[in-house]
Structure formats: C-alpha cells, structure tokens
TORKOL-4160 file (C-alpha; in steps of 0.2 Angstrom, whole numbers, padded with zeros to 4 digits, m for minus):
81
<pt num="1" X="0490" Y="0415" Z="0418"/>
<pt num="2" X="0490" Y="0432" Z="0409"/>
<pt num="3" X="0493" Y="0445" Z="0422"/>
<pt num="4" X="0489" Y="0463" Z="0417"/>
<pt num="5" X="0496" Y="0477" Z="0422"/>
<pt num="6" X="0488" Y="0493" Z="0418"/>
<pt num="7" X="0491" Y="0514" Z="0421"/>
<pt num="8" X="0506" Y="0517" Z="0435"/>
<pt num="9" X="0506" Y="0497" Z="0441"/>
<pt num="10" X="0512" Y="0494" Z="0422"/>
<pt num="11" X="0524" Y="0507" Z="0423"/>
<pt num="12" X="0533" Y="0500" Z="0442"/>
<pt num="13" X="0534" Y="0485" Z="0432"/>
<pt num="14" X="0542" Y="0486" Z="0416"/>
<pt num="15" X="0527" Y="0477" Z="0407"/>
<pt num="16" X="0508" Y="0478" Z="0400"/>
<pt num="17" X="0507" Y="0459" Z="0400"/>
<pt num="18" X="0516" Y="0441" Z="0406"/>
<pt num="19" X="0510" Y="0422" Z="0404"/>
<pt num="20" X="0513" Y="0418" Z="0425"/>
<pt num="21" X="0517" Y="0399" Z="0432"/>
<pt num="22" X="0510" Y="0399" Z="0447"/>
<pt num="23" X="0503" Y="0388" Z="0459"/>
<pt num="24" X="0497" Y="0402" Z="0467"/>
<pt num="25" X="0478" Y="0397" Z="0479"/>
<pt num="26" X="0472" Y="0419" Z="0477"/>
<pt num="27" X="0479" Y="0433" Z="0469"/>
<pt num="28" X="0486" Y="0437" Z="0488"/>
<pt num="29" X="0497" Y="0422" Z="0486"/>
<pt num="30" X="0502" Y="0430" Z="0466"/>
<pt num="31" X="0505" Y="0445" Z="0473"/>
<pt num="32" X="0518" Y="0439" Z="0486"/>
<pt num="33" X="0526" Y="0426" Z="0471"/>
<pt num="34" X="0529" Y="0441" Z="0459"/>
<pt num="35" X="0536" Y="0450" Z="0473"/>
<pt num="36" X="0548" Y="0438" Z="0478"/>
<pt num="37" X="0554" Y="0438" Z="0458"/>
<pt num="38" X="0561" Y="0459" Z="0458"/>
<pt num="39" X="0562" Y="0472" Z="0465"/>
<pt num="40" X="0550" Y="0482" Z="0451"/>
<pt num="41" X="0534" Y="0472" Z="0460"/>
<pt num="42" X="0540" Y="0476" Z="0476"/>
<pt num="43" X="0540" Y="0494" Z="0469"/>
<pt num="44" X="0522" Y="0489" Z="0461"/>
<pt num="45" X="0512" Y="0480" Z="0474"/>
<pt num="46" X="0518" Y="0489" Z="0489"/>
<pt num="47" X="0501" Y="0498" Z="0494"/>
<pt num="48" X="0488" Y="0485" Z="0492"/>
<pt num="49" X="0475" Y="0495" Z="0496"/>
<pt num="50" X="0478" Y="0506" Z="0481"/>
<pt num="51" X="0480" Y="0493" Z="0469"/>
<pt num="52" X="0463" Y="0484" Z="0463"/>
<pt num="53" X="0461" Y="0466" Z="0455"/>
<pt num="54" X="0451" Y="0458" Z="0440"/>
<pt num="55" X="0451" Y="0440" Z="0439"/>
<pt num="56" X="0444" Y="0434" Z="0421"/>
<pt num="57" X="0438" Y="0452" Z="0419"/>
<pt num="58" X="0426" Y="0455" Z="0434"/>
<pt num="59" X="0432" Y="0465" Z="0450"/>
<pt num="60" X="0440" Y="0454" Z="0464"/>
<pt num="61" X="0448" Y="0456" Z="0482"/>
<pt num="62" X="0466" Y="0450" Z="0486"/>
<pt num="63" X="0459" Y="0434" Z="0494"/>
<pt num="64" X="0449" Y="0427" Z="0477"/>
<pt num="65" X="0455" Y="0408" Z="0470"/>
<pt num="66" X="0464" Y="0407" Z="0457"/>
<pt num="67" X="0459" Y="0387" Z="0453"/>
<pt num="68" X="0453" Y="0388" Z="0435"/>
<pt num="69" X="0460" Y="0408" Z="0431"/>
<pt num="70" X="0464" Y="0412" Z="0415"/>
<pt num="71" X="0468" Y="0430" Z="0416"/>
<pt num="72" X="0474" Y="0445" Z="0431"/>
<pt num="73" X="0472" Y="0464" Z="0429"/>
<pt num="74" X="0481" Y="0474" Z="0443"/>
<pt num="75" X="0476" Y="0493" Z="0441"/>
<pt num="76" X="0474" Y="0510" Z="0453"/>
<pt num="77" X="0456" Y="0512" Z="0459"/>
<pt num="78" X="0444" Y="0522" Z="0444"/>
<pt num="79" X="0435" Y="0537" Z="0445"/>
<pt num="80" X="0420" Y="0541" Z="0437"/>
<pt num="81" X="0416" Y="0553" Z="0426"/>
C-alpha cells in the first residue's frame, strides 16, 4: 500500500511517500510496524493524539481496518480558516 506523510509528520519520517508491504489488520497495527522499523517513525508517532489519518482519502480512526486499502495518509490536525 502507499503510505503518505504530510507536514511535520513528513519532516520527522524523512519521506513524503513510500510503498509498504504489511499484513497489519488496522491503522494502529501499521503504526506499530512503522515504529518498530526505525527511530524516526517513533518520533513521528510519539503522540498519536496529534496525528490524523485518512484511509483511501477518507478520514478514519486508528482502529480502521486495512483490508483492501490502497492508501493511508498521516497528517497533523487541520484547522479551518
């Protein structure tokens, strides 16, 4: 699947996009896999309350299932204006 990172999440991971092979059943499990890879992911996901996620371009929760998903995006909270 394609994993996208935006704003400071991208800055901490050091990549804007990557292809990830995963058997993770949920977004939370994917995050755990990423954190186990390298410290830069642990820095990006240190405070999940400050990270939002979209699954196939739809806002989702970290317990969202990943079966059949093609894209997951991580980004900071959005503000209006």
